[in-house]
N, CA, C and O atoms as a GROMACS GRO file, in nm:
protein
  308
    1MET      N    1   0.040  -0.133   0.043
    1MET     CA    2  -0.047  -0.034   0.018
    1MET      C    3   0.083   0.148  -0.052
    1MET      O    4   0.179   0.092  -0.105
    2PRO      N    5   0.100   0.266  -0.061
    2PRO     CA    6   0.108   0.369  -0.089
    2PRO      C    7   0.183   0.404   0.038
    2PRO      O    8   0.277   0.325   0.033
    3VAL      N    9   0.192   0.449   0.109
    3VAL     CA   10   0.264   0.560   0.246
    3VAL      C   11   0.190   0.621   0.245
    3VAL      O   12   0.087   0.559   0.275
    4GLY      N   13   0.157   0.804   0.210
    4GLY     CA   14   0.098   0.812   0.185
    4GLY      C   15  -0.051   0.809   0.186
    4GLY      O   16  -0.094   0.920   0.218
    5ARG      N   17  -0.196   0.678   0.151
    5ARG     CA   18  -0.323   0.554   0.156
    5ARG      C   19  -0.232   0.532   0.284
    5ARG      O   20  -0.320   0.568   0.362
    6CYS      N   21  -0.092   0.492   0.394
    6CYS     CA   22  -0.151   0.378   0.537
    6CYS      C   23  -0.100   0.553   0.568
    6CYS      O   24  -0.172   0.556   0.668
    7LEU      N   25  -0.049   0.673   0.566
    7LEU     CA   26  -0.038   0.799   0.664
    7LEU      C   27  -0.208   0.873   0.672
    7LEU      O   28  -0.239   0.956   0.758
    8GLN      N   29  -0.298   0.822   0.568
    8GLN     CA   30  -0.407   0.831   0.600
    8GLN      C   31  -0.526   0.776   0.660
    8GLN      O   32  -0.627   0.838   0.694
    9GLN      N   33  -0.505   0.668   0.669
    9GLN     CA   34  -0.525   0.598   0.784
    9GLN      C   35  -0.504   0.596   0.935
    9GLN      O   36  -0.559   0.624   1.041
   10SER      N   37  -0.375   0.539   0.874
   10SER     CA   38  -0.301   0.610   1.037
   10SER      C   39  -0.404   0.645   1.163
   10SER      O   40  -0.417   0.578   1.266
   11VAL      N   41  -0.463   0.751   1.132
   11VAL     CA   42  -0.530   0.895   1.182
   11VAL      C   43  -0.658   0.738   1.230
   11VAL      O   44  -0.587   0.694   1.320
   12GLN      N   45  -0.717   0.691   1.229
   12GLN     CA   46  -0.840   0.544   1.212
   12GLN      C   47  -0.768   0.454   1.323
   12GLN      O   48  -0.814   0.500   1.428
   13VAL      N   49  -0.686   0.358   1.354
   13VAL     CA   50  -0.613   0.297   1.468
   13VAL      C   51  -0.564   0.382   1.564
   13VAL      O   52  -0.561   0.505   1.572
   14ASP      N   53  -0.515   0.260   1.658
   14ASP     CA   54  -0.474   0.264   1.828
   14ASP      C   55  -0.308   0.260   1.761
   14ASP      O   56  -0.242   0.207   1.672
   15ALA      N   57  -0.294   0.375   1.896
   15ALA     CA   58  -0.141   0.432   1.868
   15ALA      C   59  -0.027   0.278   1.897
   15ALA      O   60   0.077   0.261   1.832
   16GLU      N   61  -0.051   0.231   1.952
   16GLU     CA   62  -0.013   0.048   1.994
   16GLU      C   63   0.022  -0.004   1.859
   16GLU      O   64   0.138  -0.039   1.839
   17ASP      N   65  -0.082  -0.015   1.748
   17ASP     CA   66  -0.045  -0.068   1.678
   17ASP      C   67  -0.029  -0.115   1.565
   17ASP      O   68  -0.099  -0.078   1.470
   18PRO      N   69   0.119  -0.256   1.546
   18PRO     CA   70   0.205  -0.280   1.509
   18PRO      C   71   0.240  -0.143   1.349
   18PRO      O   72   0.333  -0.077   1.304
   19ARG      N   73   0.098  -0.168   1.321
   19ARG     CA   74   0.150  -0.123   1.171
   19ARG      C   75   0.211   0.014   1.146
   19ARG      O   76   0.259   0.055   1.040
   20ILE      N   77   0.195   0.103   1.308
   20ILE     CA   78   0.312   0.236   1.338
   20ILE      C   79   0.422   0.217   1.317
   20ILE      O   80   0.495   0.282   1.242
   21GLY      N   81   0.456   0.096   1.402
   21GLY     CA   82   0.585   0.118   1.393
   21GLY      C   83   0.695   0.086   1.217
   21GLY      O   84   0.792   0.135   1.160
   22LYS      N   85   0.555  -0.075   1.192
   22LYS     CA   86   0.635  -0.073   1.031
   22LYS      C   87   0.604   0.058   0.906
   22LYS      O   88   0.627   0.033   0.787
   23LEU      N   89   0.586   0.106   0.920
   23LEU     CA   90   0.486   0.201   0.854
   23LEU      C   91   0.599   0.366   0.886
   23LEU      O   92   0.618   0.457   0.804
   24ALA      N   93   0.645   0.359   1.001
   24ALA     CA   94   0.736   0.417   1.077
   24ALA      C   95   0.895   0.417   1.014
   24ALA      O   96   0.955   0.522   0.992
   25HIS      N   97   0.942   0.312   0.996
   25HIS     CA   98   0.978   0.203   0.927
   25HIS      C   99   1.012   0.309   0.810
   25HIS      O  100   1.088   0.403   0.790
   26ARG      N  101   0.904   0.235   0.741
   26ARG     CA  102   0.948   0.302   0.578
   26ARG      C  103   0.912   0.423   0.604
   26ARG      O  104   0.797   0.392   0.571
   27ILE      N  105   0.898   0.578   0.645
   27ILE     CA  106   0.885   0.665   0.580
   27ILE      C  107   1.061   0.674   0.585
   27ILE      O  108   1.130   0.715   0.491
   28ALA      N  109   1.134   0.608   0.762
   28ALA     CA  110   1.259   0.629   0.712
   28ALA      C  111   1.310   0.583   0.648
   28ALA      O  112   1.426   0.623   0.650
   29GLU      N  113   1.282   0.472   0.540
   29GLU     CA  114   1.379   0.444   0.502
   29GLU      C  115   1.351   0.530   0.384
   29GLU      O  116   1.448   0.593   0.342
   30ALA      N  117   1.190   0.552   0.296
   30ALA     CA  118   1.228   0.653   0.213
   30ALA      C  119   1.231   0.785   0.260
   30ALA      O  120   1.131   0.849   0.230
   31THR      N  121   1.330   0.853   0.335
   31THR     CA  122   1.330   0.970   0.356
   31THR      C  123   1.547   0.928   0.300
   31THR      O  124   1.615   0.936   0.197
   32ARG      N  125   1.568   0.887   0.441
   32ARG     CA  126   1.715   0.845   0.377
   32ARG      C  127   1.735   0.812   0.218
   32ARG      O  128   1.823   0.873   0.159
   33ALA      N  129   1.646   0.707   0.141
   33ALA     CA  130   1.690   0.684   0.044
   33ALA      C  131   1.602   0.812  -0.092
   33ALA      O  132   1.593   0.782  -0.211
   34ARG      N  133   1.552   0.939  -0.036
   34ARG     CA  134   1.587   1.082  -0.117
   34ARG      C  135   1.684   1.175  -0.041
   34ARG      O  136   1.750   1.260  -0.100
   35ASN      N  137   1.690   1.159   0.062
   35ASN     CA  138   1.759   1.219   0.097
   35ASN      C  139   1.880   1.211   0.120
   35ASN      O  140   1.951   1.311   0.132
   36GLY      N  141   1.935   1.054   0.134
   36GLY     CA  142   2.059   1.030   0.215
   36GLY      C  143   2.082   1.017   0.321
   36GLY      O  144   2.009   1.094   0.384
   37SER      N  145   2.166   0.945   0.407
   37SER     CA  146   2.141   0.875   0.496
   37SER      C  147   2.246   1.077   0.543
   37SER      O  148   2.202   1.142   0.638
   38ASP      N  149   2.328   1.115   0.487
   38ASP     CA  150   2.368   1.272   0.584
   38ASP      C  151   2.284   1.326   0.558
   38ASP      O  152   2.206   1.303   0.650
   39GLU      N  153   2.232   1.397   0.482
   39GLU     CA  154   2.154   1.477   0.433
   39GLU      C  155   2.002   1.559   0.461
   39GLU      O  156   1.939   1.633   0.386
   40LEU      N  157   1.962   1.501   0.642
   40LEU     CA  158   1.849   1.424   0.629
   40LEU      C  159   1.771   1.591   0.615
   40LEU      O  160   1.859   1.677   0.620
   41PRO      N  161   1.618   1.655   0.599
   41PRO     CA  162   1.618   1.730   0.613
   41PRO      C  163   1.546   1.729   0.675
   41PRO      O  164   1.460   1.645   0.701
   42GLU      N  165   1.588   1.930   0.751
   42GLU     CA  166   1.541   1.943   0.904
   42GLU      C  167   1.484   2.089   0.836
   42GLU      O  168   1.499   2.139   0.724
   43LEU      N  169   1.401   2.137   0.976
   43LEU     CA  170   1.241   2.225   1.032
   43LEU      C  171   1.355   2.403   1.009
   43LEU      O  172   1.459   2.433   1.067
   44ASP      N  173   1.283   2.475   0.915
   44ASP     CA  174   1.383   2.571   0.903
   44ASP      C  175   1.384   2.648   1.102
   44ASP      O  176   1.277   2.702   1.134
   45ALA      N  177   1.472   2.647   1.186
   45ALA     CA  178   1.403   2.705   1.317
   45ALA      C  179   1.372   2.799   1.342
   45ALA      O  180   1.298   2.820   1.438
   46THR      N  181   1.426   2.911   1.246
   46THR     CA  182   1.356   3.093   1.200
   46THR      C  183   1.232   3.088   1.284
   46THR      O  184   1.202   3.157   1.382
   47SER      N  185   1.134   2.939   1.192
   47SER     CA  186   0.979   2.962   1.212
   47SER      C  187   0.926   2.817   1.314
   47SER      O  188   0.972   2.708   1.346
   48GLU      N  189   0.749   2.933   1.347
   48GLU     CA  190   0.742   2.852   1.442
   48GLU      C  191   0.597   2.775   1.366
   48GLU      O  192   0.500   2.743   1.434
   49ILE      N  193   0.602   2.762   1.278
   49ILE     CA  194   0.499   2.788   1.172
   49ILE      C  195   0.504   2.536   1.155
   49ILE      O  196   0.412   2.455   1.171
   50PRO      N  197   0.643   2.516   1.123
   50PRO     CA  198   0.640   2.395   1.113
   50PRO      C  199   0.575   2.334   1.240
   50PRO      O  200   0.470   2.270   1.241
   51ALA      N  201   0.654   2.364   1.350
   51ALA     CA  202   0.657   2.252   1.470
   51ALA      C  203   0.424   2.307   1.483
   51ALA      O  204   0.330   2.228   1.489
   52LEU      N  205   0.420   2.439   1.481
   52LEU     CA  206   0.274   2.432   1.463
   52LEU      C  207   0.179   2.315   1.387
   52LEU      O  208   0.068   2.266   1.371
   53ILE      N  209   0.248   2.316   1.371
   53ILE     CA  210   0.142   2.141   1.182
   53ILE      C  211   0.150   2.085   1.261
   53ILE      O  212   0.042   2.088   1.318
   54GLN      N  213   0.251   1.994   1.337
   54GLN     CA  214   0.316   1.891   1.370
   54GLN      C  215   0.241   1.836   1.454
   54GLN      O  216   0.180   1.729   1.451
   55GLY      N  217   0.251   1.978   1.590
   55GLY     CA  218   0.210   1.949   1.702
   55GLY      C  219   0.100   1.982   1.709
   55GLY      O  220   0.049   1.998   1.820
   56THR      N  221   0.017   2.006   1.576
   56THR     CA  222  -0.177   2.001   1.504
   56THR      C  223  -0.203   1.841   1.549
   56THR      O  224  -0.266   1.766   1.624
   57VAL      N  225  -0.058   1.854   1.399
   57VAL     CA  226  -0.155   1.720   1.362
   57VAL      C  227  -0.123   1.570   1.479
   57VAL      O  228  -0.162   1.467   1.425
   58ASN      N  229  -0.083   1.555   1.570
   58ASN     CA  230  -0.022   1.581   1.683
   58ASN      C  231  -0.132   1.522   1.777
   58ASN      O  232  -0.171   1.423   1.839
   59ALA      N  233  -0.157   1.664   1.743
   59ALA     CA  234  -0.340   1.626   1.902
   59ALA      C  235  -0.393   1.601   1.834
   59ALA      O  236  -0.507   1.644   1.854
   60ALA      N  237  -0.384   1.536   1.727
   60ALA     CA  238  -0.534   1.488   1.696
   60ALA      C  239  -0.578   1.364   1.672
   60ALA      O  240  -0.697   1.350   1.644
   61SER      N  241  -0.480   1.233   1.680
   61SER     CA  242  -0.430   1.102   1.637
   61SER      C  243  -0.390   1.088   1.783
   61SER      O  244  -0.370   1.201   1.826
   62PRO      N  245  -0.361   0.956   1.917
   62PRO     CA  246  -0.272   0.934   1.924
   62PRO      C  247  -0.144   0.850   1.854
   62PRO      O  248  -0.024   0.858   1.883
   63ALA      N  249  -0.209   0.773   1.757
   63ALA     CA  250  -0.072   0.671   1.616
   63ALA      C  251  -0.040   0.771   1.595
   63ALA      O  252   0.083   0.763   1.601
   64ARG      N  253  -0.076   0.917   1.561
   64ARG     CA  254  -0.023   0.980   1.469
   64ARG      C  255   0.044   1.009   1.566
   64ARG      O  256   0.041   0.904   1.630
   65GLN      N  257   0.113   1.092   1.631
   65GLN     CA  258   0.147   1.117   1.805
   65GLN      C  259   0.308   0.964   1.808
   65GLN      O  260   0.426   0.998   1.813
   66ARG      N  261   0.291   0.909   1.806
   66ARG     CA  262   0.380   0.777   1.791
   66ARG      C  263   0.484   0.730   1.660
   66ARG      O  264   0.588   0.665   1.648
   67LEU      N  265   0.386   0.807   1.565
   67LEU     CA  266   0.447   0.745   1.418
   67LEU      C  267   0.553   0.894   1.404
   67LEU      O  268   0.665   0.884   1.354
   68ASP      N  269   0.510   1.002   1.444
   68ASP     CA  270   0.568   1.129   1.398
   68ASP      C  271   0.740   1.040   1.557
   68ASP      O  272   0.848   0.988   1.528
   69MET      N  273   0.684   1.066   1.686
   69MET     CA  274   0.794   0.982   1.764
   69MET      C  275   0.835   0.899   1.681
   69MET      O  276   0.885   0.947   1.579
   70LEU      N  277   0.832   0.823   1.688
   70LEU     CA  278   0.844   0.680   1.569
   70LEU      C  279   0.989   0.724   1.440
   70LEU      O  280   1.098   0.680   1.404
   71ILE      N  281   0.946   0.776   1.427
   71ILE     CA  282   1.004   0.839   1.274
   71ILE      C  283   1.183   0.923   1.253
   71ILE      O  284   1.280   0.892   1.184
   72ARG      N  285   1.156   1.041   1.356
   72ARG     CA  286   1.222   1.108   1.461
   72ARG      C  287   1.350   1.006   1.502
   72ARG      O  288   1.469   1.030   1.481
   73ALA      N  289   1.301   0.902   1.557
   73ALA     CA  290   1.384   0.797   1.699
   73ALA      C  291   1.432   0.800   1.526
   73ALA      O  292   1.485   0.897   1.471
   74GLN      N  293   1.394   0.655   1.456
   74GLN     CA  294   1.490   0.635   1.390
   74GLN      C  295   1.619   0.697   1.299
   74GLN      O  296   1.740   0.676   1.284
   75LEU      N  297   1.496   0.801   1.239
   75LEU     CA  298   1.634   0.908   1.143
   75LEU      C  299   1.702   0.982   1.180
   75LEU      O  300   1.757   1.054   1.097
   76GLU      N  301   1.732   0.999   1.332
   76GLU     CA  302   1.842   1.035   1.429
   76GLU      C  303   1.944   0.902   1.490
   76GLU      O  304   2.045   0.911   1.560
   77ALA      N  305   1.875   0.774   1.435
   77ALA     CA  306   1.960   0.657   1.486
   77ALA      C  307   2.041   0.648   1.397
   77ALA      O  308   2.129   0.562   1.402
   0.00000   0.00000   0.00000
């Protein structure tokens, strides 16, 4: 299933659903494949807007909050 469709459906599942971990791994791998391991995307530190948007998305769904946490952990590893 395409990552975009999985993201849309992630809002409807329990935060502890094992598919969340698998989706986080797929997104982290796709990010590395697109950007390379050494050039991961970063937020613009001068703007509060990306953090505000991410916070709003995370607040709307515990599953999306866990997904965000897992993706960040895998990209930082």
